[in-house]
N, C-alpha and C positions, 0 to 999 in steps of 0.2 A: 394584470389584474388585481386591484387592492381590495383587502377584505371587505371594506365598505360595498364596492362595486358589486364581489361577490352576493354580499348580505340582498341586495338590491336586486340583482338577475333571480336569487331563489324566491324573491316575494312576489316577482311576476307569475304570470302563469304560464301554460305551455310549454314546459320542461318534464320531458318521458324521465322513466326512474334511472336509467344510464346516466343521462345529463345532471340530474340532480345530484346524484352520488359523486359525480366528478367533481362539480362545485362544491359540493360538501368536504370532500377531502382536499380539495385546495385550500378551503376555508380554514381546516386543520394545520396546513402547512405553516411555517413561521413567515414574517412580513420581510421581503426584500425589497431592496431600494431600487431605483429606478435604473435601467441597465446601462451599461457603458455605450456610450455613441450616440443615445438618446437625445433628442434636441426639441424644442419648441420653436415654431416660425409660426406665421400667420397667412391668411388668405383673406382677406377682407377683415368680415367680423368674427371671422373662427381660427382659433388657436389649433394649431397642426403639431400633435404630440408624437414624436416616435423617430427612428431614424433617418438618414439621407436618403434612402429609396422610399420610405414610406411617406417623408414630407413631399418628395417630388411626385409620386403618384397620387397623392392627395390634391396637390395642386392643378395636375393635369385633370384629374377628374371634376374639379370645382369650376376650372374654366370651361370645360365641356357643358357642365350642368348649367352653366349661367347663359341665359337666353332660353333656357326649355320652361314649361311649367313646374318643373322640379326647384327651380332656383327658390323662389319665394318662399317654401317651405324649410329652407337652409337658415332663416333668420330668427329660430329658435333654438338653433345648435350655438351652443359657444366655443365648443371643442370637441376636435375629432384625434383618436389615437387609435395606434394598433394593439391587438390583442390575440392571444393565441389560446383558447381555452378547448379548442377541440369541439366545440358544438358544432352540429352540422348547419346552424343559422349562421350566415353571411355578416351581420352586423347585429346590434343591440344598443338602446340607448340607455342610457344610465345618469340620472338627472338631466343637464343639459349637455352629456357629453355623449356621443355618438362613437361606438367602438366596433372595429372591423377585423375580422379574422385576415390571416395573412392571405389565404386562398383567395379572399376576395380582392384586396388592393392589389395583389401581383397578378391578377388574371385580367379580364377583359375590362379596358378601362371605360367603355360604356355602362357594362354591368355596375360598376362600381362606383360611377357618376350616378348611376340611378338608384343603388342602395343607399347613397347619403341623402337623395330626394325620399326615399322611403323613411328612414330614421327621421328626417325633418318633418313629416307627417306627424310621425308618434310624438316628436318634442313640440308639435302644435296642438298637441290634447288627444290623440288618436290611441287610446289606451291599448292594453295586449288582448282585449277582446275578440271575439271572430269579428265582428263589425270593424273595430278598428284596425286588424289586420287587413281586413278586404280592403280598405280606405287605403291604406298604404301600397298595397300591393298594386291595386288599381293606377296611382300616381305612376308607381315604379314601372309597368307596362308601358304607360302613355310617354313617360321620357324615354324609355327603349324605342319606342317608335319614334319619335322625334328624333333621335340621335341616329336612326338609321341602323339598330343592330339587327342580326340576325331574325329570321323570322320565327325561327325555332326556339330562339331565348325569350322573346315576346310571348309567345305560345304557351310555353313554359310559366311564364308569371302568371299569365291570365289565368291558366288551369288551377294556380294557387289562390288566385284570388276568388275565383267560384267556391272554392272549398277551403278555404284558410283553416280548419281546424284540421282536416287530413293532412294539412301541408305542416302543420307544427308538431304533430302526433309522433313522428320519426319515421 
């Protein structure tokens, strides 16, 4: 995560004190160049930045997402990259770039695909307010149902959509 990305994350709402402190500490660290082994690839209109495993998992998720109600929301995402901030949230939108925690993209491909759709809703204008998060989570649950994800996963996202403030407060 670049210093610019960290500043953008700090400017968004929904960060608890621990997460804010962690990001502020990262901001104080010196800037590092892109890691060795990182590559840039693409899937249709989206650039993918990360190592080979990340690029592969992202392409798989995007192939799954195509044909669902979440696909249209990806058209506002210009880039997807991996991040490892330690935040409990699986993804974040920084400008027109969707960033995903390692645990998200290495986990269930259906959940990762739905998470890309979720960030696409934000890229389309749904801000970080409770209403914006509710819209993104509602779409994510719909995509999970369309992909045949486990019922428990869908129900968890639906609970978060019903009360997004509690979901983001930690």
